[in-house]
All heavy atoms as TSV, in Angstrom:
chain	resi	resn	atom	element	x	y	z
A	1	MET	N	N	27.213	114.005	253.794
A	1	MET	CA	C	25.806	113.916	253.800
A	1	MET	C	C	25.436	112.714	254.660
A	1	MET	O	O	26.045	111.665	254.646
A	1	MET	CB	C	25.176	113.783	252.408
A	1	MET	CG	C	23.732	113.798	252.427
A	1	MET	SD	S	22.931	113.658	250.851
A	1	MET	CE	C	23.169	115.383	250.247
A	2	TYR	N	N	24.323	112.866	255.356
A	2	TYR	CA	C	23.775	111.832	256.326
A	2	TYR	C	C	22.368	111.552	255.886
A	2	TYR	O	O	21.622	112.387	255.404
A	2	TYR	CB	C	23.760	112.315	257.778
A	2	TYR	CG	C	25.212	112.582	258.246
A	2	TYR	CD1	C	25.708	113.855	258.022
A	2	TYR	CD2	C	25.763	111.691	259.083
A	2	TYR	CE1	C	26.964	114.090	258.552
A	2	TYR	CE2	C	27.111	111.942	259.462
A	2	TYR	CZ	C	27.707	113.120	259.286
A	2	TYR	OH	O	28.961	113.350	259.790
A	3	ASP	N	N	21.949	110.317	256.147
A	3	ASP	CA	C	20.486	110.005	256.064
A	3	ASP	C	C	20.072	109.524	257.539
A	3	ASP	O	O	20.515	108.459	257.940
A	3	ASP	CB	C	20.247	108.752	255.018
A	3	ASP	CG	C	18.874	108.321	254.857
A	3	ASP	OD1	O	18.006	108.855	255.647
A	3	ASP	OD2	O	18.531	107.749	253.896
A	4	LEU	N	N	19.225	110.280	258.015
A	4	LEU	CA	C	18.882	110.122	259.604
A	4	LEU	C	C	17.586	109.621	259.701
A	4	LEU	O	O	16.818	109.867	260.687
A	4	LEU	CB	C	19.058	111.479	260.226
A	4	LEU	CG	C	20.515	112.096	260.163
A	4	LEU	CD1	C	20.617	113.316	260.931
A	4	LEU	CD2	C	21.579	111.046	260.741
A	5	HIS	N	N	17.074	108.936	258.669
A	5	HIS	CA	C	15.695	108.298	258.875
A	5	HIS	C	C	15.608	107.049	257.952
A	5	HIS	O	O	15.130	107.064	256.885
A	5	HIS	CB	C	14.623	109.291	258.432
A	5	HIS	CG	C	13.227	108.928	258.918
A	5	HIS	ND1	N	12.417	109.528	259.729
A	5	HIS	CD2	C	12.545	107.724	258.658
A	5	HIS	CE1	C	11.296	108.959	259.919
A	5	HIS	NE2	N	11.322	107.839	259.273
A	6	ILE	N	N	16.151	105.971	258.487
A	6	ILE	CA	C	16.069	104.685	257.698
A	6	ILE	C	C	15.383	103.685	258.603
A	6	ILE	O	O	15.662	103.372	259.721
A	6	ILE	CB	C	17.550	104.184	257.564
A	6	ILE	CG1	C	18.352	105.151	256.654
A	6	ILE	CG2	C	17.578	102.769	256.924
A	6	ILE	CD1	C	19.777	104.896	256.457
A	7	HIS	N	N	14.422	102.996	257.827
A	7	HIS	CA	C	13.677	101.950	258.535
A	7	HIS	C	C	14.347	100.617	257.842
A	7	HIS	O	O	14.593	100.527	256.775
A	7	HIS	CB	C	12.201	101.926	258.078
A	7	HIS	CG	C	11.439	103.047	258.744
A	7	HIS	ND1	N	10.107	103.169	258.682
A	7	HIS	CD2	C	11.901	104.206	259.407
A	7	HIS	CE1	C	9.746	104.318	259.324
A	7	HIS	NE2	N	10.711	104.862	259.766
A	8	THR	N	N	14.402	99.646	258.823
A	8	THR	CA	C	14.828	98.321	258.315
A	8	THR	C	C	13.838	97.278	258.583
A	8	THR	O	O	12.499	97.586	258.885
A	8	THR	CB	C	16.013	97.869	259.152
A	8	THR	OG1	O	15.771	97.592	260.525
A	8	THR	CG2	C	17.089	99.051	259.094
A	9	ALA	N	N	14.110	96.049	258.381
A	9	ALA	CA	C	13.139	94.938	258.544
A	9	ALA	C	C	12.605	94.764	259.934
A	9	ALA	O	O	11.714	93.988	260.191
A	9	ALA	CB	C	13.766	93.622	258.097
A	10	PHE	N	N	13.124	95.545	260.879
A	10	PHE	CA	C	12.624	95.567	262.246
A	10	PHE	C	C	11.272	96.322	262.264
A	10	PHE	O	O	10.515	96.399	263.276
A	10	PHE	CB	C	13.609	96.114	263.223
A	10	PHE	CG	C	14.786	95.143	263.527
A	10	PHE	CD1	C	15.827	95.078	262.854
A	10	PHE	CD2	C	14.488	94.248	264.592
A	10	PHE	CE1	C	16.891	94.258	263.169
A	10	PHE	CE2	C	15.491	93.288	264.866
A	10	PHE	CZ	C	16.628	93.276	264.217
A	11	SER	N	N	11.024	97.171	261.194
A	11	SER	CA	C	9.753	97.810	261.080
A	11	SER	C	C	8.952	97.205	260.140
A	11	SER	O	O	9.386	96.637	259.155
A	11	SER	CB	C	10.176	99.343	260.458
A	11	SER	OG	O	10.665	100.093	261.590
A	12	PRO	N	N	7.550	97.291	260.229
A	12	PRO	CA	C	6.679	96.581	259.331
A	12	PRO	C	C	6.644	97.195	257.944
A	12	PRO	O	O	6.073	96.629	257.008
A	12	PRO	CB	C	5.345	96.652	259.996
A	12	PRO	CG	C	5.407	97.881	260.865
A	12	PRO	CD	C	6.865	98.007	261.305
A	13	ASP	N	N	7.291	98.348	257.774
A	13	ASP	CA	C	7.147	99.026	256.407
A	13	ASP	C	C	8.498	98.959	255.670
A	13	ASP	O	O	8.731	99.769	254.781
A	13	ASP	CB	C	6.773	100.497	256.656
A	13	ASP	CG	C	7.585	101.330	257.560
A	13	ASP	OD1	O	8.537	100.681	258.187
A	13	ASP	OD2	O	7.447	102.494	257.601
A	14	SER	N	N	9.383	97.921	256.028
A	14	SER	CA	C	10.602	97.842	255.214
A	14	SER	C	C	11.028	96.375	255.365
A	14	SER	O	O	10.745	95.640	256.274
A	14	SER	CB	C	11.653	98.690	255.859
A	14	SER	OG	O	12.924	98.528	255.218
A	15	ALA	N	N	11.802	95.975	254.234
A	15	ALA	CA	C	12.327	94.616	254.172
A	15	ALA	C	C	13.801	94.636	254.349
A	15	ALA	O	O	14.447	93.555	254.336
A	15	ALA	CB	C	11.750	93.925	253.011
A	16	MET	N	N	14.439	95.774	254.215
A	16	MET	CA	C	15.979	95.975	254.116
A	16	MET	C	C	16.534	95.643	255.494
A	16	MET	O	O	16.112	96.012	256.587
A	16	MET	CB	C	16.242	97.319	253.791
A	16	MET	CG	C	17.674	97.804	253.669
A	16	MET	SD	S	18.021	99.355	253.052
A	16	MET	CE	C	16.902	100.379	253.952
A	17	THR	N	N	17.574	94.805	255.502
A	17	THR	CA	C	18.436	94.555	256.660
A	17	THR	C	C	19.300	95.871	257.034
A	17	THR	O	O	19.564	96.619	256.146
A	17	THR	CB	C	19.232	93.365	256.559
A	17	THR	OG1	O	20.307	93.545	255.652
A	17	THR	CG2	C	18.409	92.125	256.158
A	18	MET	N	N	19.732	95.859	258.149
A	18	MET	CA	C	20.709	96.890	258.546
A	18	MET	C	C	21.997	96.852	257.819
A	18	MET	O	O	22.616	97.897	257.384
A	18	MET	CB	C	20.968	96.907	260.049
A	18	MET	CG	C	19.756	97.256	260.924
A	18	MET	SD	S	20.265	97.330	262.658
A	18	MET	CE	C	18.821	97.871	263.440
A	19	SER	N	N	22.411	95.587	257.597
A	19	SER	CA	C	23.707	95.482	256.739
A	19	SER	C	C	23.543	95.890	255.364
A	19	SER	O	O	24.367	96.527	254.790
A	19	SER	CB	C	24.073	93.938	256.831
A	19	SER	OG	O	24.583	93.573	258.100
A	20	GLU	N	N	22.362	95.625	254.798
A	20	GLU	CA	C	22.034	96.184	253.446
A	20	GLU	C	C	21.976	97.663	253.437
A	20	GLU	O	O	22.528	98.292	252.444
A	20	GLU	CB	C	20.714	95.588	252.936
A	20	GLU	CG	C	20.679	94.166	252.564
A	20	GLU	CD	C	19.419	93.586	252.441
A	20	GLU	OE1	O	18.305	94.116	252.888
A	20	GLU	OE2	O	19.332	92.447	251.791
A	21	ALA	N	N	21.414	98.223	254.476
A	21	ALA	CA	C	21.337	99.816	254.527
A	21	ALA	C	C	22.712	100.264	254.698
A	21	ALA	O	O	23.071	101.285	254.054
A	21	ALA	CB	C	20.517	100.185	255.626
A	22	ALA	N	N	23.595	99.702	255.462
A	22	ALA	CA	C	24.898	100.218	255.715
A	22	ALA	C	C	25.749	100.048	254.381
A	22	ALA	O	O	26.453	101.027	254.006
A	22	ALA	CB	C	25.668	99.326	256.740
A	23	ARG	N	N	25.616	98.995	253.598
A	23	ARG	CA	C	26.284	98.764	252.361
A	23	ARG	C	C	25.808	99.830	251.285
A	23	ARG	O	O	26.618	100.434	250.606
A	23	ARG	CB	C	26.090	97.413	251.765
A	23	ARG	CG	C	27.014	96.413	252.636
A	23	ARG	CD	C	27.078	95.035	251.765
A	23	ARG	NE	N	25.806	94.371	251.631
A	23	ARG	CZ	C	25.238	93.630	252.573
A	23	ARG	NH1	N	25.812	93.328	253.707
A	23	ARG	NH2	N	24.075	93.062	252.351
A	24	ALA	N	N	24.486	100.102	251.280
A	24	ALA	CA	C	23.970	101.025	250.335
A	24	ALA	C	C	24.436	102.497	250.713
A	24	ALA	O	O	24.719	103.244	249.814
A	24	ALA	CB	C	22.447	101.012	250.396
A	25	ALA	N	N	24.414	102.782	252.044
A	25	ALA	CA	C	25.023	104.092	252.397
A	25	ALA	C	C	26.387	104.284	252.034
A	25	ALA	O	O	26.843	105.341	251.646
A	25	ALA	CB	C	24.813	104.253	253.891
A	26	GLU	N	N	27.198	103.298	252.214
A	26	GLU	CA	C	28.602	103.262	251.889
A	26	GLU	C	C	28.857	103.545	250.410
A	26	GLU	O	O	29.552	104.337	249.962
A	26	GLU	CB	C	29.329	101.980	252.321
A	26	GLU	CG	C	30.844	102.106	252.186
A	26	GLU	CD	C	31.517	100.901	252.840
A	26	GLU	OE1	O	30.987	99.814	252.740
A	26	GLU	OE2	O	32.569	101.057	253.380
A	27	SER	N	N	28.042	102.698	249.640
A	27	SER	CA	C	28.055	102.799	248.160
A	27	SER	C	C	27.702	104.232	247.735
A	27	SER	O	O	28.134	104.690	246.751
A	27	SER	CB	C	27.183	101.809	247.491
A	27	SER	OG	O	27.775	100.570	247.722
A	28	ALA	N	N	26.806	104.847	248.317
A	28	ALA	CA	C	26.301	106.236	247.964
A	28	ALA	C	C	27.186	107.268	248.506
A	28	ALA	O	O	27.063	108.446	248.199
A	28	ALA	CB	C	24.855	106.352	248.533
A	29	GLY	N	N	28.273	106.916	249.287
A	29	GLY	CA	C	29.199	107.887	249.802
A	29	GLY	C	C	28.655	108.727	251.012
A	29	GLY	O	O	29.107	109.795	251.302
A	30	LEU	N	N	27.672	108.247	251.676
A	30	LEU	CA	C	27.080	108.852	252.853
A	30	LEU	C	C	28.124	108.925	254.089
A	30	LEU	O	O	28.896	107.876	254.133
A	30	LEU	CB	C	25.839	108.275	253.336
A	30	LEU	CG	C	24.601	108.340	252.323
A	30	LEU	CD1	C	23.419	107.571	253.021
A	30	LEU	CD2	C	24.290	109.788	252.013
A	31	ASP	N	N	28.068	109.979	254.756
A	31	ASP	CA	C	28.976	109.982	255.961
A	31	ASP	C	C	28.380	109.289	257.201
A	31	ASP	O	O	29.233	109.008	258.130
A	31	ASP	CB	C	29.290	111.546	256.265
A	31	ASP	CG	C	29.971	112.258	255.109
A	31	ASP	OD1	O	31.029	111.716	254.767
A	31	ASP	OD2	O	29.579	113.269	254.815
A	32	GLY	N	N	27.071	109.029	257.193
A	32	GLY	CA	C	26.533	108.371	258.379
A	32	GLY	C	C	25.052	108.162	258.115
A	32	GLY	O	O	24.400	108.738	257.279
A	33	ILE	N	N	24.520	107.195	258.870
A	33	ILE	CA	C	23.131	106.881	258.804
A	33	ILE	C	C	22.575	106.751	260.205
A	33	ILE	O	O	23.262	106.551	261.139
A	33	ILE	CB	C	22.791	105.566	257.998
A	33	ILE	CG1	C	23.522	104.457	258.583
A	33	ILE	CG2	C	23.245	105.762	256.539
A	33	ILE	CD1	C	23.150	103.044	257.889
A	34	CYS	N	N	21.262	106.805	260.334
A	34	CYS	CA	C	20.499	106.584	261.600
A	34	CYS	C	C	19.367	105.702	261.412
A	34	CYS	O	O	18.487	105.959	260.482
A	34	CYS	CB	C	20.062	107.944	262.143
A	34	CYS	SG	S	19.251	107.777	263.751
A	35	PHE	N	N	19.335	104.588	262.126
A	35	PHE	CA	C	18.148	103.652	262.038
A	35	PHE	C	C	16.974	104.210	262.868
A	35	PHE	O	O	17.188	104.615	264.044
A	35	PHE	CB	C	18.458	102.296	262.512
A	35	PHE	CG	C	19.580	101.635	261.662
A	35	PHE	CD1	C	20.741	101.259	262.218
A	35	PHE	CD2	C	19.427	101.424	260.322
A	35	PHE	CE1	C	21.803	100.592	261.414
A	35	PHE	CE2	C	20.344	100.796	259.483
A	35	PHE	CZ	C	21.531	100.429	260.085
A	36	THR	N	N	15.892	104.365	262.201
A	36	THR	CA	C	14.730	104.864	262.940
A	36	THR	C	C	13.507	103.931	262.824
A	36	THR	O	O	12.408	104.384	262.414
A	36	THR	CB	C	14.304	106.308	262.435
A	36	THR	OG1	O	14.113	106.165	261.050
A	36	THR	CG2	C	15.396	107.343	262.629
A	37	ASP	N	N	13.662	102.741	263.353
A	37	ASP	CA	C	12.753	101.756	263.192
A	37	ASP	C	C	11.515	101.971	264.170
A	37	ASP	O	O	11.702	102.601	265.241
A	37	ASP	CB	C	13.257	100.347	263.509
A	37	ASP	CG	C	14.143	99.917	262.309
A	37	ASP	OD1	O	13.736	99.814	261.237
A	37	ASP	OD2	O	15.351	99.635	262.649
A	38	HIS	N	N	10.330	101.545	263.713
A	38	HIS	CA	C	9.147	101.789	264.581
A	38	HIS	C	C	9.170	100.944	265.807
A	38	HIS	O	O	9.462	99.804	265.854
A	38	HIS	CB	C	7.911	101.268	263.767
A	38	HIS	CG	C	7.520	102.267	262.654
A	38	HIS	ND1	N	6.798	103.376	262.850
A	38	HIS	CD2	C	7.919	102.192	261.371
A	38	HIS	CE1	C	6.696	104.080	261.662
A	38	HIS	NE2	N	7.283	103.355	260.727
A	39	VAL	N	N	8.743	101.550	266.969
A	39	VAL	CA	C	8.394	100.894	268.173
A	39	VAL	C	C	7.066	101.625	268.603
A	39	VAL	O	O	7.150	102.449	269.454
A	39	VAL	CB	C	9.462	101.064	269.249
A	39	VAL	CG1	C	9.031	100.401	270.569
A	39	VAL	CG2	C	10.847	100.486	268.786
A	40	ASP	N	N	6.050	101.244	267.838
A	40	ASP	CA	C	4.728	101.836	268.093
A	40	ASP	C	C	3.850	101.008	268.970
A	40	ASP	O	O	3.231	100.195	268.549
A	40	ASP	CB	C	4.079	102.162	266.657
A	40	ASP	CG	C	4.901	102.972	265.793
A	40	ASP	OD1	O	5.439	103.983	266.276
A	40	ASP	OD2	O	4.894	102.728	264.521
A	41	ILE	N	N	3.757	101.341	270.158
A	41	ILE	CA	C	3.034	100.596	271.180
A	41	ILE	C	C	1.648	100.938	271.025
A	41	ILE	O	O	1.255	102.078	271.144
A	41	ILE	CB	C	3.570	100.805	272.629
A	41	ILE	CG1	C	5.082	100.469	272.755
A	41	ILE	CG2	C	2.770	100.140	273.585
A	41	ILE	CD1	C	5.776	100.903	273.914
A	42	ASP	N	N	0.781	99.964	270.836
A	42	ASP	CA	C	-0.684	100.028	270.670
A	42	ASP	C	C	-1.003	101.064	269.505
A	42	ASP	O	O	-1.955	101.865	269.629
A	42	ASP	CB	C	-1.236	100.666	272.066
A	42	ASP	CG	C	-1.175	99.653	273.081
A	42	ASP	OD1	O	-1.229	98.386	272.800
A	42	ASP	OD2	O	-0.998	99.947	274.307
A	43	TYR	N	N	-0.313	100.877	268.416
A	43	TYR	CA	C	-0.590	101.786	267.307
A	43	TYR	C	C	-1.940	101.488	266.713
A	43	TYR	O	O	-2.293	100.292	266.323
A	43	TYR	CB	C	0.471	101.513	266.209
A	43	TYR	CG	C	0.438	102.561	265.041
A	43	TYR	CD1	C	0.691	103.901	265.338
A	43	TYR	CD2	C	0.063	102.256	263.774
A	43	TYR	CE1	C	0.680	104.865	264.270
A	43	TYR	CE2	C	0.080	103.098	262.748
A	43	TYR	CZ	C	0.282	104.404	262.938
A	43	TYR	OH	O	0.197	105.370	261.948
A	44	PRO	N	N	-2.942	102.409	266.751
A	44	PRO	CA	C	-4.324	102.023	266.401
A	44	PRO	C	C	-4.745	101.966	265.049
A	44	PRO	O	O	-5.855	101.578	264.715
A	44	PRO	CB	C	-5.057	103.183	267.118
A	44	PRO	CG	C	-4.189	104.354	267.026
A	44	PRO	CD	C	-2.772	103.789	267.140
A	45	TYR	N	N	-3.849	102.384	264.021
A	45	TYR	CA	C	-4.351	102.521	262.684
A	45	TYR	C	C	-3.903	101.489	261.640
A	45	TYR	O	O	-4.295	101.467	260.551
A	45	TYR	CB	C	-3.937	103.993	262.156
A	45	TYR	CG	C	-4.560	105.113	263.014
A	45	TYR	CD1	C	-3.691	105.848	263.827
A	45	TYR	CD2	C	-5.960	105.225	263.085
A	45	TYR	CE1	C	-4.287	106.870	264.641
A	45	TYR	CE2	C	-6.445	106.245	263.987
A	45	TYR	CZ	C	-5.677	107.006	264.729
A	45	TYR	OH	O	-6.147	107.994	265.485
A	46	HIS	N	N	-3.131	100.581	262.084
A	46	HIS	CA	C	-2.611	99.591	261.140
A	46	HIS	C	C	-2.569	98.189	262.027
A	46	HIS	O	O	-2.456	98.299	263.155
A	46	HIS	CB	C	-1.247	99.819	260.597
A	46	HIS	CG	C	-1.218	101.004	259.715
A	46	HIS	ND1	N	-1.599	100.951	258.408
A	46	HIS	CD2	C	-0.797	102.283	259.899
A	46	HIS	CE1	C	-1.560	102.125	257.870
A	46	HIS	NE2	N	-0.959	102.992	258.689
A	47	ASP	N	N	-2.381	97.196	261.274
A	47	ASP	CA	C	-2.236	95.863	261.842
A	47	ASP	C	C	-0.708	95.619	262.010
A	47	ASP	O	O	-0.276	94.427	261.986
A	47	ASP	CB	C	-2.845	94.740	260.999
A	47	ASP	CG	C	-4.363	94.838	260.945
A	47	ASP	OD1	O	-5.001	95.335	261.963
A	47	ASP	OD2	O	-4.940	94.382	260.035
A	48	TRP	N	N	0.005	96.670	262.249
A	48	TRP	CA	C	1.457	96.614	262.520
A	48	TRP	C	C	1.758	95.988	263.710
A	48	TRP	O	O	1.198	96.235	264.762
A	48	TRP	CB	C	2.164	97.875	262.416
A	48	TRP	CG	C	2.195	98.557	260.976
A	48	TRP	CD1	C	1.673	98.030	259.832
A	48	TRP	CD2	C	2.652	99.814	260.671
A	48	TRP	NE1	N	1.893	98.837	258.772
A	48	TRP	CE2	C	2.543	100.013	259.250
A	48	TRP	CE3	C	3.286	100.853	261.431
A	48	TRP	CZ2	C	2.908	101.136	258.606
A	48	TRP	CZ3	C	3.649	101.933	260.741
A	48	TRP	CH2	C	3.518	102.143	259.313
A	49	LYS	N	N	2.771	95.005	263.785
A	49	LYS	CA	C	3.230	94.525	264.939
A	49	LYS	C	C	4.714	95.121	265.197
A	49	LYS	O	O	5.639	94.831	264.420
A	49	LYS	CB	C	3.295	92.996	264.989
A	49	LYS	CG	C	3.734	92.283	266.360
A	49	LYS	CD	C	3.384	90.963	266.251
A	49	LYS	CE	C	3.845	90.159	267.486
A	49	LYS	NZ	N	3.068	90.486	268.604
A	50	CYS	N	N	4.937	95.825	266.215
A	50	CYS	CA	C	6.175	96.599	266.368
A	50	CYS	C	C	6.791	96.158	267.778
A	50	CYS	O	O	7.222	97.034	268.496
A	50	CYS	CB	C	6.034	98.059	266.306
A	50	CYS	SG	S	5.376	98.601	264.796
A	51	ASP	N	N	6.784	94.936	268.062
A	51	ASP	CA	C	7.417	94.442	269.350
A	51	ASP	C	C	8.939	94.323	269.069
A	51	ASP	O	O	9.327	93.499	268.293
A	51	ASP	CB	C	6.842	93.104	269.779
A	51	ASP	CG	C	5.355	93.168	270.203
A	51	ASP	OD1	O	4.955	94.282	270.456
A	51	ASP	OD2	O	4.720	92.165	270.002
A	52	LEU	N	N	9.641	95.180	269.778
A	52	LEU	CA	C	11.094	95.144	269.500
A	52	LEU	C	C	11.882	94.130	270.321
A	52	LEU	O	O	11.707	94.173	271.586
A	52	LEU	CB	C	11.684	96.576	269.774
A	52	LEU	CG	C	13.158	96.722	269.482
A	52	LEU	CD1	C	13.569	96.590	268.048
A	52	LEU	CD2	C	13.684	98.075	270.050
A	53	ASP	N	N	12.519	93.265	269.649
A	53	ASP	CA	C	13.487	92.376	270.359
A	53	ASP	C	C	14.760	93.062	270.512
A	53	ASP	O	O	15.601	93.051	269.478
A	53	ASP	CB	C	13.619	91.098	269.585
A	53	ASP	CG	C	14.494	90.049	270.210
A	53	ASP	OD1	O	15.375	90.339	271.065
A	53	ASP	OD2	O	14.294	88.812	269.856
A	54	LEU	N	N	15.036	93.720	271.612
A	54	LEU	CA	C	16.241	94.577	271.643
A	54	LEU	C	C	17.519	93.903	271.544
A	54	LEU	O	O	18.484	94.395	270.862
A	54	LEU	CB	C	16.163	95.256	273.115
A	54	LEU	CG	C	17.238	96.310	273.370
A	54	LEU	CD1	C	17.158	97.363	272.260
A	54	LEU	CD2	C	17.160	96.950	274.655
A	55	SER	N	N	17.601	92.612	272.038
A	55	SER	CA	C	18.917	91.905	271.901
A	55	SER	C	C	19.184	91.598	270.417
A	55	SER	O	O	20.276	91.691	269.984
A	55	SER	CB	C	18.957	90.646	272.746
A	55	SER	OG	O	18.019	89.731	272.451
A	56	ARG	N	N	18.235	91.174	269.707
A	56	ARG	CA	C	18.240	90.900	268.257
A	56	ARG	C	C	18.684	92.192	267.493
A	56	ARG	O	O	19.398	92.175	266.633
A	56	ARG	CB	C	17.046	90.296	267.768
A	56	ARG	CG	C	17.247	89.325	266.561
A	56	ARG	CD	C	15.961	88.622	266.225
A	56	ARG	NE	N	15.529	89.246	264.885
A	56	ARG	CZ	C	14.346	89.677	264.610
A	56	ARG	NH1	N	13.407	89.739	265.521
A	56	ARG	NH2	N	14.148	90.137	263.476
A	57	TYR	N	N	18.019	93.276	267.915
A	57	TYR	CA	C	18.196	94.598	267.271
A	57	TYR	C	C	19.601	95.031	267.515
A	57	TYR	O	O	20.325	95.406	266.512
A	57	TYR	CB	C	17.144	95.563	267.853
A	57	TYR	CG	C	17.120	96.976	267.071
A	57	TYR	CD1	C	16.213	97.083	265.954
A	57	TYR	CD2	C	17.893	97.968	267.416
A	57	TYR	CE1	C	16.099	98.193	265.258
A	57	TYR	CE2	C	17.812	99.187	266.703
A	57	TYR	CZ	C	16.992	99.282	265.663
A	57	TYR	OH	O	16.873	100.480	264.911
A	58	LEU	N	N	20.138	95.008	268.628
A	58	LEU	CA	C	21.489	95.506	268.923
A	58	LEU	C	C	22.515	94.590	268.300
A	58	LEU	O	O	23.542	95.119	267.820
A	58	LEU	CB	C	21.760	95.494	270.465
A	58	LEU	CG	C	20.856	96.566	271.210
A	58	LEU	CD1	C	21.173	96.445	272.705
A	58	LEU	CD2	C	21.221	97.881	270.683
A	59	ALA	N	N	22.242	93.287	268.186
A	59	ALA	CA	C	23.222	92.293	267.404
A	59	ALA	C	C	23.182	92.794	265.924
A	59	ALA	O	O	24.256	92.751	265.280
A	59	ALA	CB	C	22.671	90.911	267.595
A	60	ALA	N	N	22.093	93.060	265.381
A	60	ALA	CA	C	21.970	93.558	263.983
A	60	ALA	C	C	22.801	94.834	263.785
A	60	ALA	O	O	23.433	94.996	262.660
A	60	ALA	CB	C	20.551	93.701	263.492
A	61	VAL	N	N	22.700	95.790	264.747
A	61	VAL	CA	C	23.415	96.966	264.678
A	61	VAL	C	C	24.922	96.677	264.666
A	61	VAL	O	O	25.659	97.238	263.844
A	61	VAL	CB	C	23.087	98.012	265.851
A	61	VAL	CG1	C	24.010	99.153	265.905
A	61	VAL	CG2	C	21.631	98.384	265.722
A	62	GLU	N	N	25.354	95.888	265.603
A	62	GLU	CA	C	26.773	95.575	265.657
A	62	GLU	C	C	27.292	94.831	264.363
A	62	GLU	O	O	28.366	95.142	263.903
A	62	GLU	CB	C	27.071	94.616	266.815
A	62	GLU	CG	C	26.933	95.285	268.214
A	62	GLU	CD	C	28.120	96.242	268.400
A	62	GLU	OE1	O	29.195	95.987	267.949
A	62	GLU	OE2	O	27.853	97.273	268.995
A	63	SER	N	N	26.493	93.914	263.842
A	63	SER	CA	C	26.812	93.204	262.611
A	63	SER	C	C	26.938	94.220	261.428
A	63	SER	O	O	27.758	94.038	260.610
A	63	SER	CB	C	25.713	92.143	262.381
A	63	SER	OG	O	26.032	91.515	261.115
A	64	ALA	N	N	26.096	95.188	261.357
A	64	ALA	CA	C	26.015	96.096	260.247
A	64	ALA	C	C	27.197	97.009	260.379
A	64	ALA	O	O	27.841	97.341	259.300
A	64	ALA	CB	C	24.809	97.039	260.279
């Protein structure tokens, strides 16, 4: 089983790190996960800030 819609602390609607998500997925016996963090440019309905720092994001993926 896979979970193909996981938001992490890179999105304004989650506080979970990628490493925490990976550990939780492993503990649950999942075969794979997919991070689907927000990159909502000029999102008009919330005060969300979704500026993605790609180098920091990729480092978190590698670490997880």
